[in-house]
TORVEXKOL-646155 format. One record per atom (N, C-alpha, C): residue in one letter; z, x, y. Coordinates in steps of 0.2 Angstrom, whole numbers, padded with zeros to 4 digits, always signed. Last residue first. Layout:
// TORVEXKOL-646155
AZXY;...
***
This chain:
// TORVEXKOL-646155
X-0149-0026+0198;X-0147-0030+0191;X-0147-0037+0192;X-0149-0021+0210;X-0155-0023+0207;X-0154-0027+0201;X-0135-0017+0210;X-0138-0023+0216;X-0144-0026+0212;X-0135-0007+0202;X-0131-0014+0200;X-0133-0019+0205;X-0142+0002+0207;X-0144+0000+0201;X-0142-0007+0199;X-0134+0006+0219;X-0141+0003+0219;X-0144-0001+0213;X-0123+0011+0211;X-0123+0006+0215;X-0129+0002+0217;X-0130+0022+0206;X-0126+0017+0201;X-0125+0011+0205;X-0132+0030+0217;X-0138+0028+0213;X-0135+0022+0208;X-0120+0032+0221;X-0124+0028+0226;X-0130+0026+0222;X-0114+0039+0212;X-0111+0033+0213;X-0115+0029+0217;X-0122+0052+0212;X-0121+0047+0206;X-0118+0040+0207;X-0120+0055+0225;X-0126+0052+0223;X-0126+0049+0217;X-0106+0059+0224;X-0109+0054+0228;X-0115+0051+0227;X-0106+0070+0214;X-0103+0063+0214;X-0105+0057+0218;X-0114+0078+0221;X-0118+0076+0215;X-0114+0069+0213;X-0106+0081+0232;X-0113+0078+0233;X-0116+0075+0227;X-0094+0086+0226;X-0095+0080+0230;X-0101+0078+0231;X-0099+0097+0220;X-0096+0091+0215;X-0096+0085+0219;X-0103+0105+0230;X-0108+0103+0224;X-0105+0097+0221;X-0091+0108+0236;X-0095+0104+0240;X-0101+0101+0235;X-0083+0114+0226;X-0081+0107+0228;X-0087+0104+0232;X-0092+0125+0224;X-0091+0121+0219;X-0089+0114+0221;X-0091+0136+0233;X-0097+0132+0234;X-0095+0126+0229;X-0080+0143+0227;X-0080+0141+0234;X-0086+0136+0235;X-0086+0150+0216;X-0080+0144+0215;X-0079+0140+0222;X-0094+0158+0221;X-0097+0152+0218;X-0092+0147+0217;X-0085+0168+0226;X-0089+0165+0230;X-0093+0158+0228;X-0080+0171+0213;X-0076+0167+0218;X-0079+0165+0223;X-0091+0178+0208;X-0088+0171+0205;X-0084+0167+0209;X-0091+0188+0216;X-0097+0183+0216;X-0095+0177+0213;X-0079+0195+0213;X-0080+0193+0220;X-0086+0187+0221;X-0081+0198+0199;X-0076+0193+0201;X-0077+0190+0209;X-0091+0207+0201;X-0092+0201+0197;X-0087+0196+0199;X-0085+0218+0208;X-0091+0214+0212;X-0092+0208+0208;X-0069+0218+0203;X-0075+0221+0206;X-0079+0216+0208;X-0057+0210+0201;X-0061+0212+0195;X-0068+0214+0198;X-0049+0208+0212;X-0047+0210+0206;X-0050+0212+0201;X-0054+0201+0223;X-0054+0208+0223;X-0051+0212+0217;X-0053+0187+0226;X-0059+0190+0222;X-0059+0197+0221;X-0044+0180+0232;X-0049+0183+0236;X-0055+0187+0232;X-0034+0177+0221;X-0037+0172+0225;X-0043+0175+0229;X-0032+0190+0216;X-0036+0185+0211;X-0039+0179+0216;X-0024+0195+0226;X-0031+0198+0225;X-0035+0193+0220;X-0013+0185+0227;X-0018+0186+0231;X-0024+0189+0229;X-0007+0187+0213;X-0010+0179+0215;X-0015+0180+0221;X-0001+0198+0210;X-0009+0198+0207;X-0011+0191+0210;X+0012+0197+0212;X+0008+0202+0216;X+0000+0201+0214;X+0015+0190+0201;X+0016+0188+0207;X+0012+0192+0212;X+0014+0200+0191;X+0010+0194+0190;X+0010+0190+0198;X+0023+0209+0194;X+0017+0211+0194;X+0012+0204+0195;X+0035+0201+0192;X+0034+0204+0198;X+0026+0205+0199;X+0034+0199+0178;X+0034+0194+0183;X+0032+0196+0189;X+0035+0212+0172;X+0029+0209+0172;X+0028+0202+0176;X+0043+0223+0184;X+0043+0219+0178;X+0036+0215+0178;X+0037+0237+0192;X+0040+0230+0193;X+0039+0228+0186;X+0028+0248+0194;X+0034+0249+0190;X+0038+0242+0190;X+0019+0245+0203;X+0016+0246+0196;X+0023+0247+0192;X+0026+0246+0216;X+0024+0240+0213;X+0022+0240+0206;X+0039+0256+0220;X+0032+0256+0216;X+0030+0249+0213;X+0048+0260+0233;X+0046+0255+0227;X+0040+0255+0225;X+0059+0271+0241;X+0052+0270+0239;X+0051+0265+0233;X+0068+0277+0255;X+0067+0271+0249;X+0059+0271+0247;X+0068+0286+0262;X+0075+0284+0261;X+0075+0279+0256;X+0062+0303+0263;X+0060+0296+0260;X+0067+0293+0259;X+0065+0313+0277;X+0066+0312+0270;X+0064+0304+0268;X+0062+0317+0290;X+0064+0322+0285;X+0065+0320+0278;X+0057+0310+0300;X+0052+0311+0295;X+0055+0317+0291;X+0064+0303+0309;X+0063+0310+0311;X+0058+0313+0306;X+0066+0290+0305;X+0062+0291+0310;X+0060+0298+0312;X+0064+0290+0287;X+0069+0290+0293;X+0064+0292+0299;X+0055+0277+0278;X+0056+0285+0280;X+0060+0285+0286;X+0051+0268+0264;X+0054+0269+0271;X+0056+0276+0272;X+0038+0259+0256;X+0041+0266+0257;X+0044+0266+0264;X+0031+0250+0244;X+0034+0250+0249;X+0038+0257+0250;X+0017+0241+0236;X+0022+0247+0235;X+0024+0248+0242;X+0007+0234+0235;X+0012+0230+0236;X+0018+0235+0235;X-0010+0235+0243;X-0005+0238+0239;X+0002+0233+0240;X-0021+0229+0249;X-0016+0234+0253;X-0010+0236+0250;X-0026+0223+0239;X-0031+0227+0243;X-0026+0232+0248;X-0020+0223+0223;X-0019+0220+0230;X-0023+0225+0235;X-0020+0229+0211;X-0025+0225+0213;X-0026+0223+0220;X-0015+0246+0206;X-0013+0240+0210;X-0020+0236+0212;X-0021+0258+0200;X-0020+0252+0196;X-0017+0246+0200;X-0012+0268+0212;X-0018+0268+0207;X-0017+0262+0202;X-0005+0260+0225;X-0006+0264+0220;X-0011+0263+0216;X-0004+0258+0242;X-0007+0255+0236;X-0008+0261+0231;X+0010+0253+0253;X+0005+0259+0250;X+0002+0255+0243;X+0018+0251+0269;X+0015+0248+0263;X+0009+0254+0260;X+0033+0257+0278;X+0025+0257+0276;X+0023+0253+0269;X+0044+0258+0291;X+0042+0255+0285;X+0035+0256+0283;X+0056+0269+0299;X+0048+0267+0298;X+0046+0264+0291;X+0071+0270+0308;X+0067+0271+0301;X+0060+0268+0302;X+0079+0268+0318;X+0080+0274+0315;X+0076+0275+0309;X+0075+0258+0332;X+0075+0258+0325;X+0076+0266+0323;X+0074+0255+0345;X+0081+0257+0343;X+0081+0259+0336;X+0061+0250+0347;X+0063+0257+0351;X+0069+0260+0348;X+0055+0245+0331;X+0058+0244+0337;X+0060+0250+0341;X+0040+0250+0322;X+0047+0250+0323;X+0049+0249+0330;X+0027+0242+0315;X+0029+0246+0321;X+0036+0245+0322;X+0023+0247+0298;X+0027+0242+0302;X+0028+0246+0309;X+0008+0251+0292;X+0014+0253+0294;X+0017+0248+0298;X-0002+0252+0277;X+0000+0249+0282;X+0006+0252+0284;X-0007+0261+0267;X-0011+0256+0270;X-0010+0253+0275;X-0007+0277+0258;X-0005+0272+0263;X-0009+0267+0267;X-0009+0278+0242;X-0013+0279+0248;X-0010+0274+0253;X-0003+0287+0227;X-0004+0282+0232;X-0007+0283+0238;X+0000+0296+0219;X-0007+0293+0218;X-0008+0287+0223;X+0013+0301+0222;X+0007+0306+0222;X+0001+0302+0221;X+0023+0295+0234;X+0020+0293+0228;X+0014+0298+0228;X+0028+0302+0246;X+0032+0298+0242;X+0029+0296+0235;X+0019+0308+0254;X+0020+0312+0249;X+0026+0308+0244;X+0016+0300+0265;X+0011+0301+0261;X+0013+0304+0254;X+0029+0301+0271;X+0027+0294+0268;X+0022+0296+0263;X+0028+0314+0276;X+0034+0312+0272;X+0032+0306+0268;X+0017+0312+0285;X+0017+0317+0280;X+0022+0315+0274;X+0022+0302+0295;X+0017+0301+0290;X+0016+0306+0284;X+0033+0310+0299;X+0034+0303+0297;X+0028+0301+0292;X+0027+0321+0306;X+0032+0322+0300;X+0032+0315+0296;X+0020+0313+0316;X+0017+0319+0312;X+0021+0320+0305;X+0029+0306+0323;X+0023+0303+0319;X+0021+0308+0314;X+0044+0303+0325;X+0041+0310+0325;X+0035+0308+0320;X+0051+0291+0336;X+0048+0293+0330;X+0044+0299+0330;X+0068+0294+0342;X+0060+0293+0343;X+0056+0295+0337;X+0082+0285+0336;X+0077+0290+0338;X+0070+0290+0339;X+0096+0277+0332;X+0090+0277+0335;X+0087+0284+0337;X+0103+0281+0315;X+0104+0281+0323;X+0097+0281+0326;X+0100+0271+0300;X+0099+0278+0304;X+0100+0276+0312;X+0106+0263+0286;X+0104+0263+0293;X+0104+0270+0296;X+0097+0265+0270;X+0103+0267+0275;X+0101+0266+0282;X+0089+0252+0262;X+0088+0259+0266;X+0094+0260+0270;X+0097+0244+0248;X+0095+0244+0255;X+0094+0251+0258;X+0091+0246+0232;X+0097+0247+0237;X+0094+0247+0244;X+0083+0233+0223;X+0082+0240+0226;X+0089+0240+0232;X+0080+0226+0208;X+0084+0225+0215;X+0085+0232+0217;X+0064+0222+0201;X+0070+0227+0202;X+0074+0225+0208;X+0060+0205+0198;X+0060+0210+0201;X+0066+0215+0201;X+0062+0197+0180;X+0064+0198+0187;X+0061+0205+0191;X+0051+0191+0169;X+0055+0197+0171;X+0055+0197+0178;X+0044+0179+0166;X+0041+0185+0163;X+0045+0192+0166;X+0052+0168+0172;X+0048+0168+0165;X+0047+0174+0162;X+0055+0172+0184;X+0061+0169+0179;X+0058+0169+0172;X+0043+0177+0190;X+0050+0181+0189;X+0054+0179+0184;X+0037+0165+0191;X+0035+0170+0188;X+0040+0175+0185;X+0046+0157+0199;X+0044+0155+0194;X+0042+0161+0188;X+0047+0165+0211;X+0053+0164+0207;X+0051+0161+0201;X+0033+0165+0215;X+0036+0171+0213;X+0044+0171+0210;X+0032+0152+0219;X+0028+0155+0213;X+0031+0161+0211;X+0042+0150+0229;X+0044+0146+0223;X+0038+0150+0217;X+0035+0159+0238;X+0043+0160+0236;X+0044+0157+0229;X+0023+0154+0241;X+0024+0160+0238;X+0031+0161+0234;X+0015+0142+0243;X+0022+0142+0240;X+0024+0148+0237;X+0002+0147+0246;X+0006+0143+0251;X+0014+0143+0249;X+0000+0154+0234;X+0001+0159+0240;X+0004+0155+0246;X-0001+0145+0226;X+0003+0150+0224;X+0005+0153+0230;X-0013+0138+0229;X-0006+0134+0230;X+0000+0140+0229;X-0022+0148+0226;X-0021+0146+0233;X-0014+0143+0234;X-0020+0149+0212;X-0018+0155+0217;X-0017+0153+0223;X-0025+0136+0209;X-0018+0139+0207;X-0015+0144+0211;X-0037+0136+0213;X-0033+0132+0216;X-0025+0134+0215;X-0044+0147+0206;X-0044+0146+0214;X-0039+0142+0216;X-0042+0142+0194;X-0039+0149+0195;X-0038+0149+0204;X-0049+0130+0193;X-0042+0130+0192;X-0038+0137+0194;X-0062+0135+0195;X-0059+0130+0199;X-0051+0130+0198;X-0064+0144+0184;X-0064+0147+0191;X-0060+0142+0196;X-0063+0135+0174;X-0058+0140+0173;X-0057+0144+0181;X-0074+0126+0177;X-0067+0124+0177;X-0062+0129+0177;X-0087+0128+0175;X-0084+0132+0180;X-0076+0129+0181;X-0091+0118+0166;X-0092+0125+0164;X-0088+0131+0169;X-0087+0106+0172;X-0083+0109+0165;X-0084+0117+0164;X-0095+0104+0183;X-0088+0105+0184;X-0083+0108+0178;X-0107+0105+0177;X-0106+0110+0182;X-0098+0111+0182;X-0107+0093+0170;X-0108+0099+0166;X-0106+0105+0170;X-0104+0083+0179;X-0099+0084+0174;X-0100+0092+0171;X-0115+0084+0189;X-0109+0084+0191;X-0104+0086+0185;X-0126+0084+0180;X-0125+0089+0184;X-0118+0090+0187;X-0124+0071+0175;X-0124+0076+0171;X-0123+0083+0174;X-0125+0062+0187;X-0120+0063+0182;X-0119+0068+0178;X-0138+0066+0191;X-0132+0067+0196;X-0126+0067+0191;X-0146+0060+0180;X-0146+0067+0182;X-0140+0069+0186;X-0143+0047+0178;X-0141+0052+0172;X-0140+0059+0174;X-0148+0043+0189;X-0141+0040+0188;X-0139+0046+0183;X-0162+0047+0189;X-0157+0049+0195;X-0151+0048+0193;X-0167+0049+0171;X-0167+0046+0178;X-0162+0048+0182;X-0169+0066+0173;X-0169+0060+0176;X-0167+0055+0170;X-0164+0079+0169;X-0169+0079+0175;X-0169+0072+0178;X-0149+0083+0162;X-0155+0079+0163;X-0158+0080+0169;X-0139+0094+0153;X-0140+0092+0159;X-0147+0089+0159;X-0126+0094+0140;X-0133+0094+0142;X-0134+0091+0149;X-0113+0094+0136;X-0114+0098+0141;X-0122+0098+0144;X-0113+0085+0126;X-0110+0082+0133;X-0111+0087+0138;X-0119+0092+0116;X-0123+0087+0118;X-0120+0085+0125;X-0108+0101+0113;X-0114+0103+0116;X-0118+0098+0120;X-0099+0091+0109;X-0097+0095+0114;X-0104+0098+0117;X-0098+0083+0097;X-0103+0081+0103;X-0102+0086+0109;X-0089+0086+0087;X-0096+0087+0086;X-0100+0086+0092;X-0078+0073+0093;X-0078+0079+0089;X-0086+0080+0087;X-0082+0067+0109;X-0080+0066+0103;X-0082+0072+0098;X-0077+0075+0125;X-0082+0072+0120;X-0079+0070+0113;X-0071+0073+0141;X-0070+0076+0134;X-0073+0072+0128;X-0072+0069+0153;X-0079+0071+0151;X-0077+0072+0143;X-0061+0064+0156;X-0066+0059+0156;X-0072+0061+0153;X-0053+0076+0157;X-0051+0071+0152;X-0057+0066+0152;X-0060+0083+0168;X-0060+0086+0161;X-0059+0079+0156;X-0055+0074+0178;X-0062+0074+0176;X-0063+0077+0169;X-0041+0077+0178;X-0043+0070+0176;X-0051+0070+0174;X-0043+0090+0182;X-0040+0089+0176;X-0042+0082+0173;X-0049+0089+0194;X-0052+0092+0190;X-0050+0091+0183;X-0038+0081+0201;X-0044+0079+0200;X-0049+0082+0195;X-0027+0089+0200;X-0027+0083+0196;X-0034+0079+0196;X-0030+0100+0209;X-0030+0101+0203;X-0030+0095+0198;X-0031+0091+0220;X-0038+0094+0218;X-0037+0096+0210;X-0017+0089+0223;X-0023+0084+0222;X-0029+0086+0218;X-0014+0102+0224;X-0011+0098+0219;X-0016+0093+0218;X-0020+0104+0237;X-0021+0109+0232;X-0019+0105+0225;X-0013+0095+0246;X-0021+0094+0244;X-0023+0098+0238;X-0002+0102+0247;X-0002+0096+0244;X-0009+0094+0241;X-0007+0114+0254;X-0004+0114+0248;X-0004+0108+0244;X-0012+0108+0266;X-0017+0111+0262;X-0014+0112+0255;X-0001+0104+0272;X-0005+0098+0270;X-0010+0102+0264;X+0005+0117+0275;X+0008+0112+0270;X+0003+0107+0268;X-0005+0121+0284;X-0003+0125+0277;X+0000+0119+0273;X-0003+0111+0295;X-0008+0111+0291;X-0009+0115+0284;X+0010+0116+0299;X+0009+0109+0296;X+0003+0109+0292;X+0008+0128+0304;X+0012+0127+0298;X+0011+0120+0294;X-0009+0125+0311;X-0003+0129+0310;X+0001+0128+0304;X-0021+0119+0310;X-0015+0115+0312;X-0009+0119+0310;X-0032+0123+0304;X-0033+0123+0311;X-0026+0120+0314;X-0030+0124+0291;X-0033+0118+0293;X-0033+0117+0300;X-0025+0135+0286;X-0020+0131+0290;X-0023+0125+0292;X-0034+0142+0279;X-0027+0143+0277;X-0022+0138+0280;X-0046+0139+0284;X-0046+0139+0276;X-0038+0139+0275;X-0045+0140+0298;X-0046+0134+0295;X-0045+0134+0287;X-0043+0154+0298;X-0037+0149+0301;X-0038+0142+0298;X-0055+0158+0294;X-0048+0160+0291;X-0043+0155+0292;X-0063+0153+0304;X-0063+0151+0297;X-0058+0153+0293;X-0057+0161+0315;X-0057+0154+0315;X-0058+0151+0308;X-0061+0174+0310;X-0054+0172+0311;X-0052+0165+0311;X-0075+0172+0311;X-0072+0174+0305;X-0065+0172+0304;X-0078+0170+0324;X-0080+0165+0319;X-0077+0166+0313;X-0067+0174+0338;X-0071+0177+0333;X-0072+0171+0327;X-0061+0167+0349;X-0067+0171+0350;X-0071+0174+0344;X-0050+0160+0344;X-0054+0156+0349;X-0061+0161+0351;X-0043+0169+0335;X-0047+0163+0333;X-0051+0159+0337;X-0048+0185+0341;X-0043+0180+0339;X-0046+0174+0337;X-0050+0203+0342;X-0051+0196+0339;X-0046+0192+0339;X-0057+0217+0351;X-0051+0212+0351;X-0054+0205+0348;X-0063+0233+0347;X-0064+0226+0347;X-0057+0221+0347;X-0060+0245+0351;X-0066+0244+0349;X-0068+0237+0349;X-0049+0255+0361;X-0050+0249+0359;X-0057+0248+0357;X-0045+0272+0357;X-0048+0267+0361;X-0049+0261+0358;X-0039+0282+0348;X-0036+0276+0348;X-0039+0270+0354;X-0048+0293+0345;X-0044+0293+0351;X-0040+0287+0352;X-0053+0291+0332;X-0053+0299+0335;X-0048+0299+0341;X-0052+0279+0327;X-0048+0284+0324;X-0048+0291+0327;X-0051+0265+0338;X-0055+0271+0335;X-0050+0276+0333;X-0044+0249+0333;X-0044+0255+0337;X-0048+0260+0334;X-0045+0232+0334;X-0048+0238+0331;X-0048+0243+0336;X-0033+0219+0333;X-0036+0224+0338;X-0039+0230+0334;X-0031+0202+0332;X-0032+0208+0328;X-0036+0213+0332;X-0018+0190+0336;X-0024+0194+0338;X-0025+0200+0333;X-0007+0183+0333;X-0013+0182+0329;X-0018+0186+0331;X+0004+0186+0341;X+0000+0180+0343;X-0006+0179+0339;X+0009+0199+0336;X+0012+0193+0335;X+0009+0186+0336;X-0005+0207+0329;X-0001+0207+0335;X+0003+0199+0334;X-0011+0221+0320;X-0009+0214+0319;X-0005+0213+0325;X-0024+0233+0322;X-0018+0231+0324;X-0017+0223+0324;X-0032+0245+0313;X-0032+0238+0314;X-0025+0235+0316;X-0042+0259+0314;X-0035+0257+0314;X-0036+0249+0316;X-0058+0260+0304;X-0054+0259+0310;X-0046+0258+0310;X-0068+0259+0293;X-0065+0265+0296;X-0062+0265+0303;X-0068+0249+0281;X-0067+0248+0288;X-0063+0254+0291;X-0071+0255+0269;X-0074+0249+0270;X-0073+0248+0277;X-0062+0266+0268;X-0070+0267+0269;X-0074+0261+0270;X-0050+0263+0281;X-0052+0264+0275;X-0059+0265+0275;X-0036+0265+0291;X-0043+0266+0291;X-0044+0267+0284;X-0020+0255+0290;X-0024+0262+0290;X-0032+0261+0289;X-0014+0243+0302;X-0018+0244+0295;X-0021+0251+0295;X+0001+0241+0309;X-0006+0244+0310;X-0009+0245+0303;X+0011+0227+0317;X+0009+0232+0312;X+0003+0235+0312;X+0013+0221+0329;X+0019+0221+0324;X+0017+0227+0318;X+0012+0220+0346;X+0010+0225+0341;X+0015+0225+0334;X+0016+0215+0359;X+0016+0211+0352;X+0014+0214+0347;X+0015+0223+0368;X+0010+0218+0369;X+0010+0214+0363;X+0023+0234+0367;X+0025+0228+0373;X+0021+0223+0373;X+0016+0241+0358;X+0022+0239+0356;X+0024+0233+0362;X+0004+0247+0362;X+0004+0240+0359;X+0010+0237+0359;X+0007+0260+0367;X+0003+0255+0371;X+0003+0248+0369;X+0013+0265+0356;X+0017+0265+0363;X+0014+0261+0367;X+0004+0264+0346;X+0010+0261+0345;X+0013+0260+0352;X-0007+0273+0350;X-0008+0265+0349;X-0001+0261+0349;X+0000+0285+0350;X-0003+0282+0357;X-0004+0275+0356;X+0003+0287+0338;X+0008+0287+0343;X+0006+0284+0349;X-0010+0288+0332;X-0004+0283+0330;X+0001+0281+0335;X-0014+0300+0338;X-0018+0293+0339;X-0013+0287+0338;X-0005+0308+0333;X-0006+0308+0340;X-0009+0301+0343;X-0009+0309+0319;X-0002+0306+0322;X-0002+0304+0329;X-0024+0303+0312;X-0020+0307+0317;X-0014+0305+0320;X-0033+0301+0300;X-0026+0299+0301;X-0023+0304+0306;X-0050+0296+0296;X-0045+0302+0299;X-0038+0298+0301;X-0061+0290+0292;X-0055+0289+0290;X-0048+0293+0291;X-0073+0286+0305;X-0071+0290+0300;X-0064+0288+0297;X-0084+0275+0313;X-0080+0280+0313;X-0078+0283+0306;X-0094+0265+0312;X-0096+0272+0314;X-0091+0277+0314;X-0091+0252+0309;X-0093+0257+0303;X-0094+0264+0306;X-0091+0246+0322;X-0085+0247+0318;X-0086+0252+0312;X-0103+0245+0326;X-0100+0250+0329;X-0093+0252+0326;X-0108+0232+0321;X-0109+0238+0317;X-0106+0244+0320;X-0103+0217+0320;X-0100+0223+0324;X-0102+0229+0321;X-0109+0210+0311;X-0107+0207+0318;X-0106+0212+0323;X-0106+0218+0300;X-0113+0216+0302;X-0113+0213+0309;X-0093+0219+0298;X-0097+0225+0300;X-0104+0223+0303;X-0090+0205+0296;X-0087+0209+0301;X-0091+0215+0303;X-0096+0204+0283;X-0099+0201+0288;X-0096+0203+0295;X-0088+0213+0276;X-0095+0215+0277;X-0099+0210+0283;X-0075+0207+0277;X-0077+0214+0280;X-0084+0215+0281;X-0078+0195+0270;X-0076+0195+0276;X-0078+0202+0280;X-0083+0189+0259;X-0086+0194+0261;X-0085+0195+0269;X-0074+0178+0257;X-0075+0183+0251;X-0078+0188+0254;X-0077+0169+0268;X-0071+0174+0268;X-0071+0179+0262;X-0086+0160+0263;X-0088+0165+0268;X-0083+0171+0269;X-0078+0153+0253;X-0084+0158+0250;X-0086+0162+0255;X-0069+0147+0261;X-0067+0153+0258;X-0072+0157+0254;X-0078+0137+0267;X-0074+0144+0272;X-0072+0149+0267;X-0080+0131+0256;X-0085+0134+0259;X-0082+0139+0264;X-0067+0125+0252;X-0071+0130+0248;X-0076+0134+0251;X-0063+0118+0264;X-0059+0123+0262;X-0063+0128+0257;X-0073+0108+0263;X-0073+0113+0270;X-0069+0119+0267;X-0071+0102+0252;X-0078+0106+0252;X-0077+0111+0258;X-0059+0097+0253;X-0060+0102+0248;X-0066+0106+0249;X-0063+0087+0263;X-0059+0093+0265;X-0059+0098+0259;X-0071+0079+0255;X-0074+0083+0261;X-0070+0088+0263;X-0063+0074+0245;X-0068+0080+0243;X-0072+0083+0249;X-0056+0063+0248;X-0053+0070+0250;X-0058+0075+0248;X-0066+0053+0245;X-0063+0052+0251;X-0059+0059+0253;X-0072+0056+0233;X-0076+0054+0238;X-0072+0055+0244;X-0060+0058+0224;X-0064+0064+0225;X-0069+0062+0232;X-0053+0046+0225;X-0050+0051+0227;X-0055+0057+0229;X-0064+0039+0218;X-0063+0037+0226;X-0059+0043+0229;X-0066+0044+0206;X-0072+0043+0209;X-0069+0043+0217;X-0053+0045+0201;X-0057+0052+0200;X-0062+0050+0205;X-0050+0032+0200;X-0046+0036+0205;X-0050+0042+0206;X-0059+0026+0190;X-0059+0024+0197;X-0055+0029+0202;X-0055+0034+0180;X-0061+0035+0183;X-0062+0033+0190;X-0042+0029+0178;X-0043+0036+0179;X-0050+0038+0182;X-0044+0016+0175;X-0041+0017+0181;X-0042+0024+0182;X-0052+0018+0162;X-0055+0014+0169;X-0052+0016+0175;X-0042+0023+0155;X-0048+0027+0156;X-0052+0024+0163;X-0034+0013+0154;X-0031+0020+0157;X-0037+0023+0160;X-0042+0004+0147;X-0039+0002+0155;X-0037+0009+0157;X-0044+0009+0135;X-0050+0008+0139;X-0047+0008+0147;X-0030+0010+0130;X-0033+0016+0132;X-0040+0015+0137;X-0028-0005+0129;X-0025+0001+0134;X-0028+0006+0135;X-0038-0007+0118;X-0039-0010+0125;X-0036-0006+0131;X-0036-0002+0106;X-0041+0002+0110;X-0041+0000+0117;X-0030-0013+0099;X-0026-0007+0101;X-0030-0001+0105;X-0039-0023+0097;X-0034-0024+0103;X-0030-0017+0104;X-0045-0018+0087;X-0049-0018+0093;X-0044-0019+0099;X-0036-0008+0074;X-0037-0014+0078;X-0041-0015+0085;X-0042+0004+0065;X-0039+0003+0071;X-0040-0003+0074;X-0045+0002+0048;X-0047+0003+0054;X-0043+0001+0060;X-0034+0010+0035;X-0037+0003+0039;X-0040+0005+0046;X-0027+0020+0030;X-0035+0020+0031;X-0039+0014+0033;X-0014+0016+0030;X-0016+0021+0034;X-0023+0022+0035;X-0014+0005+0022;X-0013+0004+0029;X-0015+0009+0032;X-0017+0011+0010;X-0022+0006+0012;X-0021+0005+0020;X-0006+0019+0008;X-0013+0022+0009;X-0017+0017+0011;X+0004+0010+0005;X+0004+0014+0012;X-0002+0017+0013;X+0000+0004-0006;X+0000+0000+0000;X+0000+0004+0006;
***
């Protein structure tokens, strides 16, 4: 009797709730996608452009690429003294891809300085620079902290959309390849298959972009989650306080550069007038982050390294948290990942257009019926 009951066909009534759930999810996927998809598309398209931020900046301002990567302590001293009263917070070291000093100011300005004499080459802000405007649009929706939080909520909505789309697409056993087939016509079938097949094939890229983007917005929670699951960060002793003293930049730079044998200094925080220490960011071999996550603290006289934290020595959770940003911007896997990240940014707009065309054609067909 038990075998007969097990082999009996499922009553048709039992499938009704499943069909209703599927219908509700399909309705939500359609209308949430059509209404919020415009914002997703704007965020994605701006992100695609920002993947090649430095290349576009050099194309706009070719003179920025004419310098070299020299690090002159006298130039650093001049830039810091001139910029401290103007809100200069940190300086990014020159690199092969951008051979200028870059000053980050409290009001959001970025100033490029020549490496030979510290003269100002370019002043950028969101009101005058298209790339910084795109960056503000992508990260803050041009609305400051509020826009960033809205961006985070929309990220969860977008994640739900793609997962619901995967559920609606999921085929019966043995039908996986058939469900991925793309048709040229008729129009309803064409737009439907283009929409669902591209979404499924590029789902890993979309999910990676969404999760890393949300992880950057809620970075403290993401770091706590990752370090709790895969190993916490090493607790470092605080750098000892030092009496106020003028910064001896020639010694400070040499001492900081010697803290790690395989590291490259990438950024220095501008110390206050009464500070007795200078803090640096450095990138070690094997780090994905373009500026590295290793930190160095040197006394203002440049006599000793007070603290050195190697990002590559962090537990797995800390390293995973440090990987969120480079994965999001596509610098963790060379040129291939950069182009895949660029493609992922185009996908929300493509899915919006194909989803709209499918809905529009189906609506016209129903009216004619």
